[in-house]
Backbone as CSV, one residue per row, in Angstrom:
resi,resn,N_x,N_y,N_z,CA_x,CA_y,CA_z,C_x,C_y,C_z
1,UNK,2.847,-29.844,-20.625,3.082,-30.951,-21.500,1.799,-31.269,-22.269
2,UNK,1.949,-31.467,-23.569,0.807,-31.831,-24.398,0.663,-33.345,-24.415
3,UNK,-0.577,-33.779,-24.357,-0.889,-35.198,-24.411,-1.830,-35.402,-25.578
4,UNK,-1.486,-36.349,-26.438,-2.315,-36.635,-27.603,-2.807,-38.075,-27.561
5,UNK,-4.122,-38.199,-27.598,-4.722,-39.523,-27.692,-4.768,-39.931,-29.156
6,UNK,-4.647,-41.212,-29.395,-4.674,-41.766,-30.742,-5.719,-42.876,-30.808
7,UNK,-5.964,-43.371,-32.007,-6.869,-44.511,-32.157,-6.360,-45.691,-31.328
8,UNK,-5.053,-45.877,-31.319,-4.442,-46.976,-30.568,-4.707,-46.826,-29.068
9,UNK,-4.579,-45.610,-28.546,-4.795,-45.412,-27.110,-6.261,-45.610,-26.744
10,UNK,-7.175,-45.144,-27.583,-8.603,-45.308,-27.319,-8.980,-46.786,-27.401
11,UNK,-8.416,-47.499,-28.353,-8.671,-48.943,-28.471,-8.205,-49.665,-27.208
12,UNK,-7.044,-49.293,-26.690,-6.515,-49.923,-25.474,-7.389,-49.600,-24.259
13,UNK,-7.883,-48.377,-24.172,-8.778,-47.989,-23.065,-10.090,-48.765,-23.169
14,UNK,-10.617,-48.905,-24.380,-11.848,-49.675,-24.566,-11.659,-51.134,-24.163
15,UNK,-10.502,-51.663,-24.422,-10.201,-53.043,-24.012,-10.210,-53.154,-22.481
16,UNK,-9.642,-52.152,-21.812,-9.650,-52.123,-20.339,-11.090,-52.036,-19.829
17,UNK,-11.891,-51.170,-20.418,-13.292,-51.024,-20.010,-14.038,-52.356,-20.133
18,UNK,-13.848,-53.015,-21.242,-14.528,-54.291,-21.475,-14.037,-55.351,-20.485
19,UNK,-12.728,-55.405,-20.270,-12.147,-56.400,-19.364,-12.744,-56.309,-17.965
20,UNK,-13.005,-55.092,-17.512,-13.510,-54.896,-16.158,-15.028,-54.712,-16.093
21,UNK,-15.721,-55.086,-17.172,-17.175,-55.186,-17.134,-17.954,-53.901,-17.329
22,UNK,-17.316,-52.855,-17.820,-18.035,-51.609,-18.088,-18.660,-51.679,-19.472
23,UNK,-19.875,-51.211,-19.608,-20.527,-51.213,-20.921,-20.406,-49.865,-21.620
24,UNK,-19.613,-48.995,-21.088,-19.317,-47.693,-21.684,-18.139,-47.870,-22.638
25,UNK,-18.159,-47.114,-23.732,-17.036,-47.145,-24.669,-16.488,-45.738,-24.850
26,UNK,-15.288,-45.673,-25.369,-14.652,-44.392,-25.664,-14.601,-44.192,-27.174
27,UNK,-14.648,-42.932,-27.556,-14.575,-42.564,-28.966,-13.626,-41.382,-29.095
28,UNK,-12.734,-41.446,-30.064,-11.799,-40.361,-30.327,-12.497,-39.282,-31.135
29,UNK,-12.399,-38.027,-30.667,-13.012,-36.895,-31.378,-11.948,-35.839,-31.657
30,UNK,-12.218,-35.006,-32.636,-11.229,-34.013,-33.046,-11.207,-32.768,-32.175
31,UNK,-12.346,-32.396,-31.592,-12.434,-31.146,-30.843,-13.071,-31.388,-29.489
32,UNK,-12.986,-30.366,-28.654,-13.661,-30.401,-27.367,-12.786,-30.971,-26.271
33,UNK,-13.422,-31.164,-25.133,-12.724,-31.718,-23.991,-13.178,-33.136,-23.734
34,UNK,-12.556,-33.743,-22.765,-12.953,-35.072,-22.323,-14.348,-34.952,-21.738
35,UNK,-15.311,-35.712,-22.268,-16.683,-35.593,-21.768,-17.464,-36.878,-21.993
36,UNK,-18.539,-37.009,-21.226,-19.418,-38.173,-21.318,-20.682,-37.796,-22.073
37,UNK,-21.054,-38.621,-23.036,-22.298,-38.444,-23.770,-23.301,-39.461,-23.228
38,UNK,-24.274,-39.019,-22.407,-25.207,-39.959,-21.792,-26.153,-40.616,-22.795
39,UNK,-26.402,-39.975,-23.919,-27.301,-40.547,-24.923,-26.677,-41.757,-25.615
40,UNK,-25.366,-41.761,-25.720,-24.659,-42.844,-26.396,-23.873,-43.726,-25.427
41,UNK,-23.867,-43.364,-24.133,-23.067,-44.069,-23.125,-21.609,-44.158,-23.583
42,UNK,-21.113,-43.029,-24.035,-19.783,-42.956,-24.642,-18.977,-41.829,-24.012
43,UNK,-17.704,-42.130,-23.744,-16.769,-41.106,-23.303,-16.073,-40.571,-24.546
44,UNK,-16.218,-39.281,-24.767,-15.578,-38.631,-25.912,-14.188,-38.176,-25.486
45,UNK,-13.182,-38.668,-26.183,-11.794,-38.350,-25.856,-11.214,-37.501,-26.976
46,UNK,-10.811,-36.284,-26.668,-10.241,-35.430,-27.714,-8.828,-35.882,-28.081
47,UNK,-8.468,-35.657,-29.313,-7.092,-35.991,-29.732,-6.068,-35.260,-28.868
48,UNK,-6.350,-33.999,-28.560,-5.440,-33.198,-27.728,-6.071,-32.998,-26.355
49,UNK,-5.434,-33.533,-25.329,-5.934,-33.409,-23.956,-5.524,-32.060,-23.383
50,UNK,-6.465,-31.348,-22.798,-6.213,-30.049,-22.184,-5.929,-30.242,-20.697
51,UNK,-4.702,-29.983,-20.298,-4.296,-30.189,-18.904,-4.293,-28.896,-18.088
52,UNK,-4.928,-27.842,-18.616,-4.887,-26.534,-17.957,-5.406,-26.546,-16.519
53,UNK,-6.394,-27.399,-16.233,-7.016,-27.377,-14.907,-6.690,-28.606,-14.063
54,UNK,-5.662,-29.329,-14.457,-5.305,-30.546,-13.722,-4.965,-30.284,-12.261
55,UNK,-4.242,-29.213,-11.975,-3.855,-28.959,-10.580,-5.066,-28.624,-9.723
56,UNK,-6.024,-27.862,-10.270,-7.248,-27.556,-9.531,-8.097,-28.816,-9.350
57,UNK,-8.138,-29.665,-10.391,-8.898,-30.910,-10.305,-8.335,-31.800,-9.201
58,UNK,-7.015,-31.907,-9.136,-6.390,-32.727,-8.094,-6.684,-32.152,-6.702
59,UNK,-6.633,-30.835,-6.579,-6.930,-30.199,-5.295,-8.373,-30.463,-4.881
60,UNK,-9.289,-30.365,-5.837,-10.696,-30.642,-5.545,-10.875,-32.095,-5.117
61,UNK,-10.294,-33.019,-5.878,-10.441,-34.440,-5.537,-9.878,-34.739,-4.150
62,UNK,-8.773,-34.128,-3.811,-8.205,-34.332,-2.466,-9.168,-33.786,-1.401
63,UNK,-9.877,-32.714,-1.727,-10.807,-32.116,-0.761,-12.016,-33.009,-0.498
64,UNK,-12.314,-33.932,-1.421,-13.443,-34.842,-1.213,-12.977,-36.266,-0.891
65,UNK,-11.699,-36.421,-0.596,-11.252,-37.708,-0.073,-10.297,-38.530,-0.908
66,UNK,-9.843,-38.025,-2.052,-8.874,-38.788,-2.839,-7.571,-38.912,-2.062
67,UNK,-7.082,-40.125,-1.933,-5.807,-40.355,-1.263,-4.778,-40.961,-2.201
68,UNK,-5.222,-41.559,-3.286,-4.325,-42.216,-4.241,-3.549,-41.175,-5.035
69,UNK,-2.448,-41.612,-5.596,-1.580,-40.709,-6.343,-1.542,-41.116,-7.815
70,UNK,-2.668,-40.963,-8.481,-2.743,-41.268,-9.901,-2.650,-39.978,-10.710
71,UNK,-2.309,-40.131,-11.972,-2.161,-38.999,-12.871,-3.523,-38.345,-13.139
72,UNK,-3.553,-37.017,-13.264,-4.821,-36.331,-13.548,-5.512,-36.808,-14.819
73,UNK,-4.764,-37.249,-15.815,-5.380,-37.742,-17.044,-6.192,-39.002,-16.741
74,UNK,-5.597,-39.902,-15.969,-6.292,-41.129,-15.573,-7.541,-40.789,-14.775
75,UNK,-7.400,-39.865,-13.850,-8.536,-39.485,-13.003,-9.615,-38.762,-13.796
76,UNK,-9.224,-37.984,-14.775,-10.213,-37.312,-15.634,-11.024,-38.334,-16.418
77,UNK,-10.348,-39.357,-16.916,-11.058,-40.416,-17.627,-11.996,-41.158,-16.675
78,UNK,-11.534,-41.436,-15.457,-12.388,-42.095,-14.470,-13.570,-41.208,-14.071
79,UNK,-13.358,-39.907,-14.049,-14.463,-38.982,-13.761,-15.568,-39.155,-14.813
80,UNK,-15.174,-39.210,-16.081,-16.170,-39.382,-17.145,-16.837,-40.750,-17.042
81,UNK,-16.072,-41.765,-16.701,-16.653,-43.087,-16.463,-17.603,-43.026,-15.268
82,UNK,-17.265,-42.203,-14.286,-18.139,-41.998,-13.134,-19.501,-41.453,-13.527
83,UNK,-19.540,-40.613,-14.556,-20.830,-40.132,-15.060,-21.667,-41.314,-15.553
84,UNK,-21.034,-42.221,-16.281,-21.759,-43.385,-16.792,-22.248,-44.263,-15.643
85,UNK,-21.415,-44.417,-14.626,-21.741,-45.310,-13.524,-22.776,-44.724,-12.568
86,UNK,-22.932,-43.415,-12.582,-23.904,-42.770,-11.682,-25.115,-42.221,-12.417
87,UNK,-25.176,-42.461,-13.703,-26.259,-41.922,-14.523,-27.627,-42.328,-14.005
88,UNK,-27.745,-43.560,-13.531,-29.052,-44.040,-13.072,-29.485,-43.432,-11.738
89,UNK,-28.629,-42.658,-11.118,-29.002,-41.956,-9.890,-29.899,-40.754,-10.181
90,UNK,-29.916,-40.339,-11.442,-30.623,-39.126,-11.834,-31.744,-39.439,-12.811
91,UNK,-32.870,-38.793,-12.615,-33.932,-38.865,-13.611,-33.525,-37.988,-14.795
92,UNK,-34.231,-38.120,-15.891,-33.958,-37.271,-17.054,-34.103,-35.799,-16.679
93,UNK,-35.111,-35.492,-15.900,-35.337,-34.113,-15.469,-34.173,-33.614,-14.617
94,UNK,-33.699,-34.445,-13.715,-32.569,-34.042,-12.864,-31.296,-33.865,-13.695
95,UNK,-31.085,-34.751,-14.662,-29.906,-34.637,-15.532,-29.969,-33.314,-16.302
96,UNK,-31.154,-32.975,-16.809,-31.328,-31.708,-17.540,-31.127,-30.519,-16.600
97,UNK,-31.579,-30.658,-15.357,-31.390,-29.594,-14.369,-29.900,-29.365,-14.125
98,UNK,-29.143,-30.439,-14.015,-27.692,-30.302,-13.838,-27.074,-29.586,-15.040
99,UNK,-27.510,-29.944,-16.243,-27.008,-29.288,-17.452,-27.348,-27.804,-17.437
100,UNK,-28.553,-27.477,-16.983,-28.961,-26.067,-16.898,-28.111,-25.323,-15.867
101,UNK,-27.832,-25.971,-14.742,-26.978,-25.344,-13.725,-25.592,-25.054,-14.293
102,UNK,-25.060,-25.981,-15.081,-23.737,-25.789,-15.684,-23.756,-24.609,-16.648
103,UNK,-24.837,-24.489,-17.419,-24.953,-23.371,-18.356,-24.996,-22.044,-17.613
104,UNK,-25.740,-22.006,-16.511,-25.809,-20.788,-15.694,-24.453,-20.536,-15.038
105,UNK,-23.866,-21.591,-14.507,-22.581,-21.452,-13.808,-21.523,-20.884,-14.738
106,UNK,-21.570,-21.264,-16.021,-20.594,-20.765,-16.987,-20.667,-19.251,-17.132
107,UNK,-21.838,-18.660,-16.843,-21.995,-17.219,-16.964,-21.738,-16.445,-15.681
108,UNK,-21.477,-17.166,-14.594,-21.233,-16.505,-13.311,-19.781,-16.053,-13.236
109,UNK,-19.594,-14.841,-12.805,-18.236,-14.312,-12.667,-17.650,-14.785,-11.341
110,UNK,-16.558,-15.488,-11.416,-15.838,-15.923,-10.217,-14.495,-15.218,-10.204
111,UNK,-13.986,-14.977,-9.013,-12.728,-14.242,-8.915,-11.520,-15.081,-9.307
112,UNK,-11.618,-16.385,-9.190,-10.491,-17.239,-9.577,-11.006,-18.455,-10.339
113,UNK,-10.114,-19.075,-11.100,-10.465,-20.321,-11.779,-10.877,-21.365,-10.759
114,UNK,-10.184,-21.389,-9.628,-10.484,-22.396,-8.608,-11.912,-22.239,-8.085
115,UNK,-12.341,-21.000,-7.817,-13.718,-20.778,-7.359,-14.722,-21.287,-8.387
116,UNK,-14.466,-20.964,-9.639,-15.358,-21.417,-10.706,-15.382,-22.940,-10.782
117,UNK,-14.199,-23.550,-10.848,-14.113,-24.996,-11.028,-14.677,-25.763,-9.844
118,UNK,-14.378,-25.317,-8.630,-14.900,-26.010,-7.448,-16.426,-25.925,-7.419
119,UNK,-16.983,-24.782,-7.815,-18.432,-24.654,-7.897,-19.013,-25.584,-8.944
120,UNK,-18.378,-25.645,-10.091,-18.823,-26.523,-11.173,-18.767,-27.982,-10.721
121,UNK,-17.663,-28.382,-10.105,-17.498,-29.780,-9.706,-18.391,-30.159,-8.526
122,UNK,-19.062,-29.179,-7.924,-20.019,-29.467,-6.856,-21.456,-29.580,-7.358
123,UNK,-21.693,-29.329,-8.654,-23.019,-29.562,-9.219,-23.282,-31.065,-9.116
124,UNK,-24.516,-31.430,-8.805,-24.862,-32.787,-8.387,-24.274,-33.906,-9.248
125,UNK,-24.424,-33.843,-10.573,-23.922,-34.942,-11.403,-22.398,-34.964,-11.467
126,UNK,-21.778,-33.796,-11.391,-20.319,-33.728,-11.367,-19.779,-34.302,-10.056
127,UNK,-20.432,-33.934,-8.963,-19.997,-34.433,-7.656,-20.197,-35.944,-7.555
128,UNK,-21.299,-36.445,-8.109,-21.534,-37.896,-8.103,-20.426,-38.614,-8.872
129,UNK,-20.053,-38.083,-10.030,-18.980,-38.686,-10.831,-17.654,-38.630,-10.081
130,UNK,-17.385,-37.517,-9.418,-16.141,-37.386,-8.662,-16.115,-38.309,-7.447
131,UNK,-17.241,-38.433,-6.759,-17.293,-39.346,-5.614,-17.120,-40.788,-6.067
132,UNK,-17.698,-41.144,-7.200,-17.513,-42.491,-7.739,-16.028,-42.729,-8.022
133,UNK,-15.392,-41.756,-8.659,-13.963,-41.840,-8.971,-13.151,-42.100,-7.704
134,UNK,-13.405,-41.329,-6.654,-12.661,-41.472,-5.395,-12.867,-42.875,-4.822
135,UNK,-14.107,-43.336,-4.780,-14.389,-44.674,-4.246,-13.763,-45.765,-5.105
136,UNK,-13.771,-45.593,-6.410,-13.190,-46.592,-7.304,-11.681,-46.694,-7.099
137,UNK,-11.018,-45.554,-6.957,-9.560,-45.601,-6.751,-9.216,-46.258,-5.418
138,UNK,-10.057,-46.071,-4.417,-9.816,-46.696,-3.114,-10.122,-48.187,-3.146
139,UNK,-11.152,-48.574,-3.877,-11.579,-49.970,-3.912,-10.766,-50.823,-4.884
140,UNK,-10.331,-50.231,-5.978,-9.671,-50.998,-7.037,-8.378,-50.334,-7.527
141,UNK,-7.436,-50.074,-6.640,-6.220,-49.369,-7.065,-5.416,-50.120,-8.130
142,UNK,-5.428,-51.436,-8.112,-4.674,-52.195,-9.122,-5.302,-52.036,-10.506
143,UNK,-6.608,-52.007,-10.570,-7.291,-51.790,-11.854,-6.997,-50.386,-12.378
144,UNK,-7.009,-49.420,-11.472,-6.721,-48.040,-11.876,-5.271,-47.928,-12.344
145,UNK,-4.368,-48.603,-11.654,-2.962,-48.585,-12.077,-2.813,-49.187,-13.469
146,UNK,-3.558,-50.240,-13.763,-3.513,-50.833,-15.109,-4.012,-49.841,-16.153
147,UNK,-5.076,-49.104,-15.827,-5.569,-48.082,-16.743,-4.510,-47.005,-16.952
148,UNK,-3.902,-46.570,-15.861,-2.867,-45.543,-15.978,-1.697,-46.032,-16.831
149,UNK,-1.300,-47.279,-16.644,-0.214,-47.839,-17.463,-0.593,-47.869,-18.934
150,UNK,-1.849,-48.215,-19.210,-2.336,-48.230,-20.601,-2.263,-46.826,-21.202
151,UNK,-2.714,-45.845,-20.431,-2.689,-44.466,-20.940,-1.251,-44.023,-21.187
152,UNK,-0.385,-44.232,-20.193,1.001,-43.776,-20.324,1.739,-44.477,-21.471
153,UNK,1.373,-45.711,-21.749,2.022,-46.483,-22.805,1.508,-46.114,-24.189
154,UNK,0.262,-45.694,-24.271,-0.383,-45.549,-25.579,-0.661,-44.123,-26.033
155,UNK,-0.482,-43.130,-25.196,-0.673,-41.757,-25.663,0.668,-41.192,-26.127
156,UNK,0.597,-40.105,-26.849,1.817,-39.423,-27.299,2.022,-38.186,-26.454
157,UNK,3.241,-37.971,-26.010,3.579,-36.817,-25.193,4.415,-35.846,-26.022
158,UNK,4.271,-34.549,-25.687,5.120,-33.561,-26.323,4.401,-32.629,-27.231
């Protein structure tokens, strides 16, 4: 299933972020994947969401303690928010080291997508964002449900 974010959906997500005290904002972009820009404290949301790795992402999250049953799109957005919330755990040098590890990891041959993705999601900043996501869903399930409702109401499917 294709999921398309719109200006309306990003505006609604930004309203949720502000309501719950996050100083991170989202921006709609034409290309790329869902990602966090640490220089701008902004989550970049592509118009077209790529769900190719959602099942592996859910499996990974369950392996580190996710018990909630939220949609992978919601959890992917929370993962990027997790980068913003854990950014201060890393020095600039450590953040650059994580980026370098990701660049190297991209060139490593893995036998399966799962091996590649699980290795990538275990890089320090990725794991910190994922652990934050897991703790947030456990601590604030009603807030996460509101975010999920906003996403489901405001994105286009098909």
